[in-house]
TIZA-807209 format. One line per 8 residues: number of its first residue (from 1); their letters; for each residue z, x, y of C-alpha. Coordinates in Angstrom, 3 decimals. Example, Ala and Ser with C-alpha at 12.3 -4.5 7.8 and 13.67 -1.06 7.14 Angstrom:
! residues 2
1) AS) 7.800,12.300,-4.500; 7.140,13.670,-1.060
***
This chain:
! residues 98
1) MPIQKVDP) -24.833,-26.445,4.502; -27.584,-27.332,6.304; -27.695,-31.061,6.014; -24.558,-31.886,8.059; -24.687,-35.701,8.299; -26.597,-38.985,6.861; -26.602,-41.936,8.527; -25.805,-44.599,7.159
9) ADWRNAST) -23.009,-42.930,5.529; -23.607,-45.185,2.467; -27.211,-44.070,2.279; -27.503,-44.724,-1.618; -28.124,-48.376,-1.060; -30.252,-47.785,2.298; -33.853,-48.077,2.491; -33.973,-45.997,5.546
17) VQVDSDAA) -31.626,-43.048,6.859; -31.317,-40.681,9.726; -30.933,-37.050,8.619; -29.139,-34.350,10.739; -29.709,-30.563,9.989; -28.551,-27.450,11.650; -31.316,-25.344,10.650; -32.251,-22.354,12.717
25) DNLEALKE) -35.384,-23.953,14.112; -37.746,-27.034,13.726; -39.595,-25.535,10.635; -36.742,-24.991,8.735; -35.308,-28.273,9.367; -38.212,-30.162,8.284; -38.067,-28.040,4.985; -34.305,-28.784,4.422
33) IGRWAWEN) -35.152,-32.697,5.398; -37.792,-32.796,3.196; -36.006,-31.190,0.261; -32.590,-33.615,0.704; -34.960,-36.792,0.776; -37.122,-35.666,-2.300; -33.771,-34.825,-4.058; -32.026,-38.027,-3.351
41) GFAPTTEY) -35.029,-40.613,-3.911; -36.746,-40.906,0.072; -39.487,-38.936,1.460; -39.494,-37.686,5.100; -41.602,-39.357,7.650; -44.892,-37.351,8.999; -43.262,-36.406,12.241; -43.899,-32.654,12.945
49) WLRQAITN) -41.429,-32.553,15.577; -38.058,-33.410,14.514; -35.384,-35.005,17.489; -32.641,-32.695,18.657; -28.808,-33.602,19.481; -25.899,-31.473,20.273; -22.492,-31.968,18.662; -19.487,-32.216,20.881
57) EGKRLFRG) -18.782,-28.313,19.579; -22.192,-27.316,21.142; -24.219,-27.265,17.786; -27.972,-28.358,17.966; -28.973,-30.525,15.156; -32.458,-31.602,14.192; -32.613,-35.143,13.431; -35.302,-36.519,11.106
65) ICFRISPE) -35.974,-39.988,9.502; -36.680,-40.594,6.014; -37.317,-43.665,3.755; -36.869,-44.724,0.278; -39.776,-43.934,-2.057; -40.653,-46.401,-4.237; -41.380,-45.594,-7.986; -45.497,-46.388,-7.186
73) ERRATDEM) -45.295,-43.903,-4.799; -43.241,-41.114,-6.371; -46.081,-41.438,-8.922; -48.757,-41.277,-6.450; -47.203,-38.126,-4.956; -46.746,-36.568,-8.340; -50.384,-36.905,-9.505; -51.145,-35.624,-6.221
81) NRQVEERL) -49.477,-32.435,-6.655; -50.454,-32.172,-9.939; -53.743,-32.153,-8.662; -53.131,-29.792,-5.936; -51.677,-27.293,-8.894; -54.237,-27.534,-11.147; -56.852,-26.883,-7.933; -54.965,-23.611,-7.207
89) SRMPVTFH) -54.868,-22.583,-10.928; -58.599,-22.569,-10.990; -58.945,-20.605,-7.926; -60.329,-16.914,-8.251; -57.721,-14.364,-7.002; -59.067,-11.352,-5.349; -57.064,-8.358,-5.311; -57.714,-5.873,-2.194
97) RP) -57.133,-2.513,-2.545; -55.836,-0.812,0.885
***
């Protein structure tokens, strides 16, 4: 389980949280934290390089910040995603034979 810790522990009532992932690298941690955020009503900040921490046991963690997303922000994001999917579905697909 890549998500190791959410701070505060009672994050269900928080507007901002810190999320720790033990993913293999920064990119995977960004994906994992983003997935956790979306599934739990948050959005990750737009940082590209997460902070790192090392536990007492020597495990490296990637640490990101997420904020609670409002219903209005979620609707805007859903609409943006719908538009992207619509544009992608209209793009011609070209198959190149070897």
